[in-house]
C-alpha positions as CSV (number, residue, x, y, z in Angstrom):
1,M,-16.6,-7.5,-1.6
2,N,-12.9,-7.4,-0.9
3,H,-11.6,-3.9,-1.9
4,V,-9.1,-1.8,0.0
5,D,-8.1,1.9,-0.6
6,L,-5.2,2.9,1.7
7,T,-3.1,6.0,1.9
8,A,0.3,4.8,3.2
9,C,4.0,5.4,3.3
10,I,6.4,2.9,1.8
11,A,8.6,1.8,4.7
12,E,10.3,-1.1,2.9
13,L,10.5,-2.3,-0.7
14,S,12.2,-5.6,-1.7
15,P,14.2,-6.0,-4.8
16,L,12.3,-7.2,-7.9
17,R,11.9,-11.0,-8.0
18,Y,10.1,-13.4,-10.2
19,T,7.5,-16.1,-9.4
20,P,8.1,-19.7,-10.6
21,A,5.8,-18.8,-13.5
22,G,8.1,-15.9,-14.4
23,I,5.9,-13.1,-13.2
24,P,7.7,-10.0,-11.8
25,A,6.8,-9.5,-8.1
26,V,7.9,-7.0,-5.3
27,N,7.1,-7.0,-1.6
28,F,6.3,-3.9,0.4
29,I,5.9,-2.9,4.0
30,L,3.4,-0.1,4.2
31,V,2.8,2.3,7.2
32,H,-0.4,4.2,7.6
33,E,-1.2,6.8,10.3
34,S,-4.4,8.8,10.5
35,E,-7.2,10.0,12.7
36,V,-10.7,8.7,12.3
37,L,-14.0,9.3,14.0
38,E,-15.3,6.1,15.8
39,A,-18.5,6.1,17.9
40,G,-18.3,9.9,18.2
41,S,-14.7,10.0,19.4
42,A,-11.5,10.8,17.5
43,R,-9.2,7.8,17.3
44,Q,-5.5,7.6,16.2
45,V,-5.0,4.8,13.7
46,K,-1.5,3.3,13.1
47,L,-1.1,0.3,10.9
48,T,1.8,-1.6,9.3
49,V,0.8,-4.0,6.6
50,K,2.7,-6.4,4.3
51,A,1.9,-5.9,0.6
52,V,2.8,-7.3,-2.8
53,A,2.5,-6.2,-6.4
54,F,2.8,-8.3,-9.5
55,G,3.5,-7.8,-13.2
56,T,4.2,-4.4,-14.7
57,L,3.1,-2.7,-11.5
58,A,5.9,-4.6,-9.7
59,E,8.4,-3.5,-12.3
60,Q,7.3,0.1,-11.8
61,A,7.2,-0.1,-8.0
62,V,10.9,-0.9,-7.6
63,Q,11.5,2.7,-8.8
64,L,9.4,4.2,-6.0
65,T,10.9,6.3,-3.2
66,L,10.9,5.0,0.3
67,G,9.1,7.3,2.7
68,K,6.8,8.8,0.0
69,V,3.1,8.6,0.5
70,F,0.9,6.9,-2.1
71,R,-2.7,5.8,-2.4
72,F,-2.9,2.1,-2.8
73,T,-5.8,0.1,-4.2
74,G,-6.2,-3.7,-4.0
75,F,-7.5,-6.6,-2.0
76,L,-6.6,-8.6,1.1
77,M,-5.6,-12.2,1.1
78,S,-4.4,-14.7,3.8
79,A,-0.6,-14.9,3.9
80,R,0.7,-18.2,2.6
81,T,3.5,-18.9,5.1
82,S,2.3,-17.1,8.2
83,K,-0.7,-15.8,10.1
84,G,-2.1,-12.5,9.0
85,V,-3.0,-10.9,5.7
86,V,-1.2,-9.5,2.7
87,F,-2.5,-6.5,0.8
88,H,-2.3,-7.3,-2.9
89,I,-1.8,-4.0,-4.7
90,Q,-3.6,-3.5,-8.0
91,A,-3.0,0.2,-8.5
92,L,-1.1,3.0,-6.8
93,H,-1.0,6.8,-7.2
94,P,1.1,9.5,-5.6
95,E,-0.8,11.3,-2.8
96,I,-0.8,15.1,-3.2
97,P,-0.5,16.9,0.1
98,A,-3.6,19.0,0.8
99,E,-1.6,22.3,0.8
100,Q,-0.7,21.5,-2.9
101,V,-4.3,20.9,-4.1
102,L,-5.6,23.8,-6.1
103,N,-9.2,24.9,-5.5
104,P,-10.0,22.4,-2.8
105,I,-13.7,21.7,-2.3
């Protein structure tokens, strides 16, 4: 299964473009920072990843605010023109800071 959920900040957002088939597309650079537990030790995680969205999601994404944190859902795919991967975004939701959550569990 190739499924990714990532909370990240939008560092860069390209202007809306169209594929040769006429599908709206937008490219992102996402930045993630967190702390995770690995082998019993806390580890700082810092990640910058290229991402892309297509269709109506791309049209909505060009309205997003740089620097704002979102929860992105999608899948990873090899980049066409270079080494590495591209995160293909299928959904995104604003991330609510913990201090704003009512009745946290």
